[in-house]
C-alpha positions in Angstrom: 73.8 -73.9 81.8 70.8 -72.4 80.8 71.6 -69.3 82.8 75.0 -69.1 81.6 73.9 -69.6 78.0 71.2 -67.1 78.6 73.8 -64.8 80.3 76.1 -65.1 77.1 73.2 -64.6 74.8 72.0 -61.4 76.7 75.4 -60.2 76.5 75.8 -61.0 72.8 72.5 -59.3 72.1 73.4 -56.4 74.4 76.8 -55.9 72.6 75.3 -56.3 69.3 72.7 -53.7 70.1 75.5 -51.5 71.3 77.6 -52.0 68.4 74.3 -51.5 66.0 73.6 -48.4 67.9 77.2 -47.2 67.9 77.3 -47.8 64.1 74.0 -46.3 63.6 75.3 -43.2 65.6 78.4 -43.0 63.4 76.2 -43.3 60.1 73.6 -40.8 61.4 76.4 -38.3 62.4 78.3 -38.9 59.2 75.1 -38.5 57.1 73.4 -35.7 59.1 76.9 -34.1 59.4 77.5 -33.8 55.8 74.0 -32.5 55.1 74.5 -30.0 57.9 77.8 -28.8 56.7 76.3 -28.4 53.2 73.5 -26.5 54.6 76.0 -24.4 56.6 78.2 -23.9 53.7 75.3 -22.8 51.7 74.1 -20.3 54.7 77.8 -19.0 54.7 77.7 -18.3 50.9 74.2 -16.7 51.3 75.6 -14.6 54.2 78.6 -13.6 52.1 76.2 -12.4 49.3 74.2 -10.4 51.7 77.2 -8.7 52.9 78.4 -8.0 49.5 74.7 -6.5 48.9 74.8 -4.6 51.9 78.1 -3.1 50.8 77.0 -2.3 47.5 73.7 -0.9 49.0 75.9 1.4 51.2 77.9 2.4 48.2 74.8 3.2 46.3 73.3 4.9 49.3 76.2 7.3 49.5 76.2 8.0 45.7 72.6 8.7 45.9 73.1 10.9 49.2 75.8 12.9 47.2 73.3 13.4 44.4 70.6 14.5 46.9 73.1 17.1 48.4 73.9 18.3 45.1 70.4 18.6 43.9 69.7 20.5 47.3 72.5 22.9 46.6 71.1 23.4 43.2 67.5 24.2 44.7 69.0 26.6 47.2 70.9 28.2 44.4 67.8 28.6 42.3 65.7 29.9 45.3 68.6 32.4 45.8 68.3 33.4 42.1 64.6 33.6 42.1 64.7 35.9 45.3 67.3 38.1 43.6 65.0 38.1 40.5 61.8 38.9 42.3 63.8 41.7 44.2 64.6 43.1 40.8 61.0 42.9 39.7 59.6 45.0 42.7 56.2 45.1 44.0 53.1 46.0 42.0 52.8 49.3 43.9 55.9 50.5 42.4 54.9 50.7 38.7 54.2 54.3 39.0 58.0 54.6 39.8 58.8 52.6 36.6 56.9 55.2 34.5 58.7 57.9 36.3 62.1 56.1 35.6 61.2 55.8 31.8 60.4 59.4 31.6 63.6 60.6 33.4 65.4 58.1 30.9 63.9 59.8 27.9 64.8 63.1 29.2 68.2 62.3 30.0 68.9 61.1 26.2 67.0 64.0 24.7 63.9 62.1 23.6 60.5 63.7 24.1 57.4 61.9 25.2 54.5 63.2 23.3 51.8 60.9 24.9 51.6 57.9 27.1 49.2 55.4 28.2 49.3 52.4 30.6 47.2 49.6 31.8 47.2 48.4 35.4 49.4 45.4 35.9 47.6 42.1 35.0 48.4 38.4 35.5 51.2 37.4 33.1 50.7 34.4 30.8 52.5 31.4 31.5 53.9 32.5 34.8 53.0 31.8 38.5 50.0 33.6 39.6 51.7 36.3 41.7 53.8 37.7 38.5 52.0 40.7 36.9 52.6 42.1 33.4 52.8 45.9 33.0 52.5 47.6 29.6 53.3 51.2 29.2 52.7 52.6 25.6 54.1 55.9 24.5 54.6 58.2 21.6 58.1 59.5 21.4 60.0 61.7 19.1 63.8 62.6 18.8 66.8 62.1 16.4 67.7 58.6 15.2 70.9 58.4 17.1 69.2 59.6 20.4 66.2 57.3 19.7 68.5 54.3 19.3 70.2 55.0 22.5 66.9 55.5 24.2 65.8 52.2 23.2 68.8 50.5 24.2 68.7 52.0 27.4 65.1 51.0 28.0 65.9 47.3 27.4 69.4 47.0 29.0 69.9 49.8 31.9 66.6 50.0 33.6 67.7 47.7 36.4 64.9 45.4 35.8 63.7 42.9 33.1 62.2 45.4 30.7 61.2 44.7 26.9 59.9 46.8 24.0 57.1 44.5 23.0 55.8 46.7 20.1 57.5 49.4 18.0 55.9 51.4 15.1 57.8 54.1 13.1 55.3 56.7 12.3 55.8 58.1 8.6 57.6 60.1 7.6 60.6 58.2 9.0 62.3 61.5 9.5 60.8 65.1 9.6 62.5 68.3 8.1 64.3 68.7 11.6 65.7 65.2 11.5 63.5 63.8 14.2 61.6 60.4 13.9 58.2 59.5 15.6 57.7 56.4 17.3 55.1 54.6 19.0 56.4 51.9 21.3 55.3 49.5 24.2 57.4 48.7 27.1 56.6 45.7 28.9 57.9 44.7 32.5 56.9 42.6 35.3 56.0 42.9 38.8 55.4 40.8 41.9 51.8 40.9 43.5 
């Protein structure tokens, strides 16, 4: 009887332990499963947020790339503009050609150059170091209409940036022949 009782008791304890283990397993699985599902749900939400951020970042990157391309085109355009401008300026060695061009312009419109003076090109203030300013001063005489035409031609049709930086009318404004006398300084720029 003892063995039978012992056998029944061992079975009961074994079944009880199996039942406890089974219920423990179910409880553990349920509890851990819920926390893991919650954790997985949170990770899935985080993953969706990251995917949305990646999509936004790609759109932002594409927009920035478009901006960069636009800026690069502007830079290239400005470089070409600068190159054209510098070609118009010419090199320092050609400043004597500019003097000759001014003299020919005066002759072509009927203005007499009485005297002239120039300084070698010097660095232009407020510009890069390779830009040089050239000043050409001269005394001129001629009729008012021709003088007006000559001054316009100097600033507008020399094929380069030319500016009359100083203009002095010598008295009398007009002599007996209808000619006026001016002292003027023409300024232009060259590349060194």
